[in-house]
N, C-alpha and C positions, 0 to 999 in steps of 0.2 A: 435488432438486437434486444434480446430479453433481459428486463431486468428486473429483478426480484428483491425485498428483504429478507435475508437470512441471520438467524443468528446461531453460527456455527462457532464450533472451537476446531482450530486446526493444532496438528503437531508439528513441533520444529525437532529439531534433535537432543534438544533437552527439555521441553516440559510443552504443554499445551496452550496454545494463544488464542485470544476472542481480539482479532485485528478491527479497529474502528471504519474501517471500509477494506471492501476485499471484493475481487473481481475471480467469478470461477469462467473458463471459457467452455466452451460446448460440450465437450468431450468429459471434462469433468461434473458439469452440471447433469450431464446425462447417467455418470458412473454415484456421483454421490449427492444428486440434488434434492433428494429429502431426507440425508444425515444429519447428525446432530454433530459429529466428529467427522473430522476430514484427517486420514491419516500422513497427511504433507501438509506443508504450507501454501497458501493460494498463490497462484501464479504472479498476481497484482495485488498490492496490500498498501493500503494509506492511514496511515495514525497521525490524528490530529494532537497536537500538544495544548495541555490545560496550561494556567499559569503557576502550576505546583509541579510539573511534569520537570523533569533534569534533562539536559538535551545530551549529557553523555549517559544515560540512562537508554534514551530514546533512541541514537547512534548505535549502542549495544544491541538494540533490540532488532533494528533494521539487517545491521549483521548477523544477528541469529537467524533472522529470515530468510535470507541470501543464503546462510549458510546450510538452510534445510528447503533450499528446492525451487524457493521463493525467487521472481527472473528480477523483480522491481519494485521497490521500497519507494512510496512517497512518504516524506515526513512534512508536516503542514503546521506553521505557526502562525496562529490566527494574531497574537498579539504584535508580531514582527512584520508580519506580511509577506511571508519566505516559506519557498515551497523548496525542499532539499529531494533530488530523485536519485536514488542509488542504484545501481546494477553492480553487477560482479565487476564491469571493468572501467566503469566511471561513475562521477557523481556531479548533479548541478546543481547551483545554488540560485532561483530564479524569485524576482521581486516584482512590486507594481509596474506597467507598462511592458512585460514579457510577458511570453506565453509559455507555458506548460505543455509538454509533447511527452507521450508515452514513447519510451525507450525500445522497448521489447515487447513487450505486451501491447493489445491494441493497439495495432499499427495505423497511424491515422487519427488518434484521438489527440483532440490538443483544447485547452482553455485556456482565457487570458486569465492571468494572475487575478488583475481587478477584477474583473468578474467574481472568481471566486468568493474573494472577500467582501462582497458588496452585502 
């Protein structure tokens, strides 16, 4: 797997967004790897909640991503040590002692929630 840090804005059906963490598959990386703007949402996005973030706003952002070709969104809440995973068909709430697994994108990727918050 090839990982690199990009500062790329992606387009949703409403506006340009710059997610906290995003994943580009090989095809999108080949097509848009050097671009500053991606004309669609990333397939997998994670947003990390800060203490002043409103949960309702983050849920709305997750819905906006999913409505704009994103396949999976992880909302990460460090203060509560929660991960909420959204896809078009389901949502999961995970906490310490559980394992977060990708649902649609990056099949086979998993991380212990405890390890994520160490």
